[in-house]
N, C-alpha and C positions, 0 to 999 in steps of 0.2 A: 724501317724497323731496325732495332739494335739487338744483337745477340751477344751475350757475355758468356764466355766459357771459363770455368774454374778448373784448372788442371792440377790434380793432386799427385801426379807422378813425381818421384824424386829424381828421375833421369829422363833423357830424351830417348824415346822408343815408340812402342806401339800406341800408347795413349796419345802422344803428340801426333803421330801419323793419323790416327782415327779422327782427331779434332780437325786437323788440317784438311782432311778429305771432306768432312761434313761442311765445314765453314767455306771451303773453296767452291762448293756447289750451292750454297745457300743464297747467294746473290743478295746479301744484306750487309749492313754495317756491322762488323764484328770485332771483338777483342778477346784475347786469351790472357788470363791472369795465371801465371805459373807460380803456384804456391812455393815451389822450391827457391824462388828468387825473392820472396817476401820475408820480412821480419814480423812474425806473428807470435806473440807471447801466449803462454797457456792460460786458459780460463782459470780464475781463482776459485770458482764454484761458490756455492752457498747462496746464490742469487742476491748477493749483497748490493749490487749496483742496479739491478734490473727492475724490481717491482716499483720502485719510486721514480727513478730517473728514466726507465725504459731505454737505457743506453749503456754501453760499456764504458768504463772509466779508464781502461788500459790504453796507453799511448804507444802505438806501433803502426804498422801498415794497414790494420783492419779498417779504420775510419774511411780511408780512400776506397777500400773494397766495398764497404757498406753503401757508400754513395753510388758506386757503379751498379751494384745489385739493384738498388731502388730505381735507377733510371732505365735498366734493361727491360726490353719487352719479353725476351726469352733468355733463360739461363741454362747452360749446359753444365752439369756436374760430371766430371770425368776423373775416374780413379782406377788404377790397376787394382786387382784383388790380391790382398795379402792375408793369408790365414782366414778365409771366408769373411773378409771385412775390407773396408776402404783403407788406404794408406794412413799412416800416422798424421801426415800433413793435412789430408782431407778431414780426418776426424777432428783435428785441432781447429780447422776452419769451421766445421759444423758446431763444435762446442762454443766457439766465439760468436756464433750467430744466435746465441741465447736471447739477446734483446728482442729479436723478432717474435719470440713467443709472447712477450709482453706488449710490444708496441704494434704488432700486427701489420707493419708496413709492407710485408711481402705477401699478405693475404691475397690469394687468387693469382699470384705471380706464376707464370708458366715455366716449368723446368723440364728438361730432357736429361735422362740419366744414361751414362756411358761407362762401361767397364771392360776390362780385358784381363785374362789370366790363363793359367794352365789347366784348370780343372773346372768344368762347367758347373757342377753343383755348388762349388765355393763362390764362383762369380755371381750366381743367382743370389747368394746370401749378401754379397756386397751391394747388389742392387736393392735388396730389401732394406739394408742399413740406410741407404740414401732415400728410399721411399718413406721410411719411418721419420727421417729428418723433415721431409716435406710436410708430413702430417703435423709435426710439432710447430712449424712456422706458418701453418695454414695456407701453404702453397699448393699448386696443382701440377701433377705429373702429366705431361703430354706424351709420354712414352719413354721407352728405354731400349737399349741395344747393348749386346755384349758379344765379344769374339773370344774364341779359344786360341791362345797363342802362348807357348811356353818359352819362347826365346825372343829377345828384342829384334825387331826388324822383319820378322817373318810375315807380317800382314802386308807388307809392300808388294808381295808377289801373289797375294790371294785375290784373284779377280772377283770372286763371289762377294767377299767382304767389301771390297772397294765399291762395287756396284751398289750394294745395300747402303753403304755409308753415303754415297752420292745421292741416292734416292731420299735418304733421311734429310740431308741438307736441303734438297729441293722442296721437301714437304714441310720443313719448319716454318717457312714464311706463310703457309696456309693455316697455321695454328694461332695466329694473332687475331683477336676479336676486335 
């Protein structure tokens, strides 16, 4: 089984730690794509390329990400919460997945959603943003998890969160049909 994680954090911190903990206990072939390390242009909008071609025309790092998304058995979307939303990097990634609305290549694909931030009601809103994205690309949510942390690195000492993340990792392999 192949697990692909898309990390929308602009820095190394709690989101990286959460993904590392989950993937470390998943016992599966896994890869993390750090959006902070990728050149991803903004979507031009207007659906100019998608209805006919069902593919994006922009030449950047997204075509390689599309290929990995399509091959993965499970995808984890991970983003810190910024102002009750995902980060700008994650939102840009979501926008660039517009072709999947038309070509339906991710229909039924299993996604797990992960977020962290300083204020619980806001984090729940970020999870909602990612859930709405899944509806638009006809994908399936197999669950979500969030942690409250207002400073980088604080989760490394939270044994409750670590145990929960490890259990999520172990449980992910049971979600493949």
